[in-house]
C-alpha positions in Angstrom: 88.3 2.0 -45.7 90.7 3.2 -42.9 93.8 1.2 -41.8 95.3 0.8 -38.3 98.2 3.2 -39.4 96.0 6.1 -40.5 93.1 5.8 -38.2 93.0 8.8 -35.9 90.3 10.8 -34.1 87.7 10.0 -31.7 84.5 7.8 -31.3 81.5 8.4 -29.1 80.0 5.4 -27.3 76.6 5.3 -25.6 75.5 2.6 -23.4 71.7 2.6 -22.6 70.8 0.8 -19.5 67.5 0.3 -17.5 68.8 2.6 -14.7 71.5 4.8 -16.2 72.8 6.2 -19.6 76.5 6.1 -19.8 78.3 8.0 -22.6 81.9 8.7 -23.3 84.4 9.7 -25.9 87.1 7.2 -26.8 90.2 7.8 -28.8 91.0 5.5 -31.8 93.7 3.8 -29.7 91.2 3.0 -27.0 92.0 5.8 -24.5 89.0 7.0 -22.7 88.7 10.8 -23.0 85.3 11.5 -21.2 82.7 9.8 -19.3 79.2 10.8 -18.2 76.4 8.9 -16.5 72.8 10.2 -16.1 69.6 8.4 -15.0 67.7 6.9 -17.9 64.2 7.4 -16.4 63.1 4.4 -18.4 59.7 4.1 -16.8 58.8 7.5 -18.3 59.0 6.1 -21.8 61.3 6.3 -24.8 60.9 10.0 -25.5 62.2 10.9 -22.0 64.9 8.3 -22.3 66.1 9.7 -25.6 66.3 13.1 -24.2 68.6 11.7 -21.5 70.7 9.8 -24.1 71.1 13.1 -26.1 72.1 14.9 -22.9 74.5 12.4 -21.7 76.2 12.1 -25.2 76.2 15.9 -25.6 77.9 16.4 -22.2 80.5 13.7 -23.0 81.3 15.5 -26.3 81.5 18.8 -24.5 83.9 17.6 -21.8 86.1 16.1 -24.6 86.1 19.5 -26.4 84.4 18.1 -29.4 81.2 18.5 -31.5 79.3 15.8 -33.5 81.1 17.1 -36.6 84.3 15.8 -35.2 83.0 12.2 -35.2 83.1 9.9 -38.1 80.6 7.5 -36.4 78.7 6.9 -33.2 78.3 3.7 -31.4 75.1 2.8 -29.4 74.7 -0.2 -27.1 71.3 -1.1 -25.8 69.7 -4.1 -24.1 67.8 -6.7 -26.2 65.3 -7.7 -27.6 66.3 -5.8 -30.7 66.7 -6.0 -34.5 70.3 -4.8 -35.1 70.2 -4.6 -38.9 67.1 -2.5 -38.7 68.3 -0.3 -35.7 65.2 -1.2 -33.7 64.6 -1.8 -30.0 61.7 -4.4 -30.1 60.6 -5.1 -26.6 63.5 -5.1 -24.0 62.5 -6.5 -20.7 64.4 -3.8 -18.7 62.9 -1.0 -20.7 59.2 -1.6 -20.3 57.1 0.2 -23.0 60.0 0.8 -25.3 58.4 -1.3 -28.2 59.6 -0.9 -31.7 61.7 2.1 -31.1 63.9 3.1 -34.1 66.6 4.1 -31.7 69.6 4.0 -34.2 67.7 6.4 -36.5 66.8 8.8 -33.7 70.3 9.0 -32.5 71.7 9.3 -36.0 69.2 12.2 -36.9 69.9 14.1 -33.6 73.6 14.2 -34.0 73.8 14.2 -37.8 76.2 11.3 -37.8 76.1 7.5 -38.8 75.3 5.4 -35.9 76.0 1.7 -35.1 73.7 -0.3 -32.9 74.9 -3.3 -30.9 73.7 -5.4 -28.0 75.0 -4.2 -24.6 76.5 -7.5 -23.6 78.2 -7.7 -26.9 79.6 -4.2 -26.7 80.9 -4.9 -23.2 82.6 -8.0 -24.4 84.1 -6.1 -27.4 85.6 -3.4 -25.1 87.5 -6.2 -23.1 88.6 -7.7 -26.4 89.8 -4.4 -27.8 91.4 -2.7 -24.7 90.7 -4.9 -21.7 91.6 -8.4 -20.3 91.1 -10.0 -23.6 93.2 -7.6 -25.8 95.8 -10.3 -26.7 93.2 -13.0 -27.4 92.1 -14.2 -30.8 88.7 -15.3 -29.6 86.9 -14.6 -26.3 83.7 -15.3 -24.3 82.6 -12.9 -21.6 79.9 -13.6 -19.0 78.2 -10.4 -17.5 76.8 -11.2 -14.0 74.2 -8.6 -12.9 70.4 -8.4 -12.6 70.4 -11.0 -15.4 73.2 -13.0 -17.1 74.7 -11.5 -20.3 77.2 -13.0 -22.6 79.3 -11.8 -25.5 81.4 -13.8 -27.9 84.2 -12.5 -30.1 86.0 -14.5 -32.8 88.8 -12.8 -34.7 87.4 -9.3 -34.2 83.9 -10.5 -35.2 81.0 -10.3 -32.8 78.7 -13.2 -32.9 75.3 -11.5 -33.1 73.5 -14.1 -35.1 71.1 -14.0 -37.9 68.2 -12.6 -35.8 70.2 -10.4 -33.3 70.0 -12.9 -30.7 73.4 -14.6 -31.0 75.6 -15.0 -27.8 72.4 -15.0 -25.6 73.9 -17.7 -23.5 72.5 -16.5 -20.2 69.5 -18.4 -21.5 71.2 -21.8 -22.3 69.6 -24.6 -20.3 71.6 -25.9 -17.4 68.7 -28.0 -15.6 66.4 -29.9 -18.0 63.8 -31.1 -15.4 62.3 -29.2 -12.5 64.5 -26.2 -13.3 64.2 -22.7 -11.7 62.1 -20.1 -13.7 64.0 -17.0 -14.8 62.4 -13.6 -15.5 62.1 -14.5 -19.2 59.6 -17.1 -18.3 61.9 -20.0 -19.3 62.9 -22.8 -16.9 66.3 -24.1 -16.1 68.3 -21.4 -17.7 71.8 -20.3 -16.5 70.2 -17.0 -15.6 67.7 -18.6 -13.3 70.7 -19.8 -11.2 73.6 -17.3 -11.6 72.0 -13.8 -11.8 71.9 -11.4 -8.9 68.2 -11.8 -8.7 68.6 -15.6 -8.5 71.2 -15.5 -5.8 68.8 -13.4 -3.7 65.9 -15.7 -4.4 67.9 -18.8 -3.4 69.0 -17.2 -0.3 65.5 -16.2 0.7 64.2 -19.8 -0.1 67.0 -21.3 1.9 66.2 -19.0 5.0 62.5 -19.7 4.7 63.2 -23.5 4.7 64.9 -23.2 8.1 68.6 -22.8 7.1 70.4 -20.8 9.8 72.5 -17.8 9.0 73.9 -15.4 11.7 74.5 -12.7 9.2 71.4 -12.9 6.9 68.4 -14.2 9.0 67.4 -10.7 10.1 67.1 -9.5 6.5 64.7 -12.3 5.4 61.5 -10.0 5.6 63.2 -7.1 3.9 63.5 -7.7 0.1 65.6 -4.5 -0.4 68.2 -5.2 2.3 69.0 -8.7 1.0 71.4 -8.1 -1.8 74.3 -9.9 -3.4 76.6 -7.3 -1.7 75.2 -8.3 1.6 75.4 -12.0 0.9 79.0 -11.4 -0.2 79.8 -9.6 3.0 78.3 -12.4 5.0 80.4 -14.9 3.1 83.5 -12.9 3.8 82.6 -13.0 7.5 82.4 -16.7 7.6 78.7 -17.3 7.1 78.3 -20.8 5.8 75.0 -20.3 4.0 76.2 -17.3 2.1 79.4 -19.0 1.0 77.6 -22.1 -0.1 75.3 -20.0 -2.3 78.1 -18.1 -3.9 80.2 -21.2 -4.5 77.1 -22.9 -6.0 76.7 -20.0 -8.4 80.2 -20.5 -9.5 79.9 -24.2 -10.0 76.9 -23.7 -12.2 78.7 -20.9 -14.2 81.6 -23.4 -14.5 79.2 -25.9 -16.1 77.9 -23.3 -18.6 81.5 -22.2 -19.3 82.5 -25.7 -20.3 79.6 -25.7 -22.8 80.9 -22.6 -24.5 84.5 -23.9 -24.3 83.4 -27.0 -26.3 81.5 -24.8 -28.7 83.7 -21.9 -29.4 87.1 -23.1 -28.2 88.2 -19.6 -27.2 91.5 -18.3 -26.0 89.9 -16.7 -22.9 86.8 -16.6 -20.9 86.1 -13.5 -18.9 83.8 -12.9 -15.9 82.3 -9.3 -15.6 79.4 -7.4 -14.4 78.4 -6.2 -10.9 78.2 -9.5 -9.2 81.9 -10.5 -9.1 82.5 -10.3 -5.4 85.5 -8.0 -5.4 87.2 -9.9 -8.3 90.8 -10.6 -7.7 91.1 -7.9 -5.2 89.2 -9.9 -2.5 89.7 -13.4 -1.1 85.9 -14.2 -1.9 86.4 -13.1 -5.5 89.5 -15.3 -5.9 87.7 -18.3 -4.4 84.6 -17.6 -6.7 86.9 -17.6 -9.8 88.8 -20.7 -8.6 85.4 -22.6 -8.1 84.5 -21.8 -11.7 88.0 -23.0 -12.9 87.6 -26.2 -10.7 84.4 -27.1 -12.4 85.8 -26.6 -15.9 88.7 -28.9 -15.0 86.3 -31.7 -14.1 84.0 -31.3 -17.2 86.1 -30.0 -20.0 88.3 -31.9 -22.5 91.8 -31.7 -21.3 93.3 -29.4 -24.1 90.6 -26.8 -23.9 90.9 -26.7 -20.1 94.7 -26.4 -20.2 94.7 -23.8 -23.0 91.8 -21.6 -22.1 92.3 -18.8 -19.7 89.4 -18.0 -17.3 89.8 -14.7 -15.5 87.9 -11.6 -14.4 87.1 -8.7 -16.9 89.0 -5.4 -16.1 86.8 -2.5 -17.4 84.0 -2.6 -15.0 81.0 -0.5 -15.7 82.6 1.5 -18.4 82.9 -1.5 -20.6 79.4 -0.8 -22.5 80.2 2.6 -23.7 83.9 1.8 -24.5 82.7 -1.2 -26.4 80.1 0.9 -28.3 82.8 3.3 -29.2 85.0 0.4 -30.3 82.2 -1.1 -32.5 81.9 2.3 -34.3 85.6 2.4 -34.8 85.4 -1.2 -36.2 82.7 -0.3 -38.6 84.6 2.7 -39.7 87.8 0.8 -40.4 85.9 -1.8 -42.4 84.0 0.7 -44.4 80.7 -0.9 -43.3 78.7 2.1 -42.3 75.1 1.0 -43.0 73.2 3.5 -40.9 73.3 6.8 -42.8 71.4 10.0 -41.7 
């Protein structure tokens, strides 16, 4: 078992996404040494995807001046559904056709190094806990707003992954019991059905189709590709009433879900990350989005959790996945719990 004082070296983190594979080498102190991103080509199946994983990882190692022999362990983050103890991808929605893929074993055998598998949202949360906005927290919740809604929960350096590898899947908690919207998982009334990027666009389309006026967005109603969260955000920044209303409603509902986790986990900090954060704290819209979340927690939470829980934006952006995967590898190495031999 390694300790903080004698832990040195580097860890390779790989973040498999439906669009891109990101890989990077991270030093034991959390310093990022290299970063590579290549297309996943997920639709071409797992064999093509695995070749791209290997290519991204090998390039990241080369840019860091390292070989696999220099690594004690590799960290791999993938989307669910998955069986983490078995190292299997079961049937991830954004990797269609990747059914029952022994992905941990494939990566471990290719590089000849033990490999740790983790859910991608959990890995991103662990990155923020390790070297990001949550680094001084004892416990943390992180929402990841993107195509869907991901979540990661860390308590005292432990990722809550659950007994069946589905822990922290809080994007699927129910926020509307009756007559709820349908999310892509097929469930109704979930947080993801209201607060994902897809949901924001759908709610905008429905509002426009019902006759709501928008000087900024009406011309894009018939073009599904043009109407995006970025465009809706720009419209809100330009003073468009409908766009602003939709974004603030997203924040309100996320605030409701945040209170549920505050009352369940009682964390030190709740972070908001992912692609749909409207410029984060660097933009007036991002600051208003965050404040709307906080306002909702104030109304609904017990006073002490509200007063003592920080709600803020995450810091690491799109690099959080591979940094967190490397961090999970480091954590496993320190604990001596390397269960995925080669």
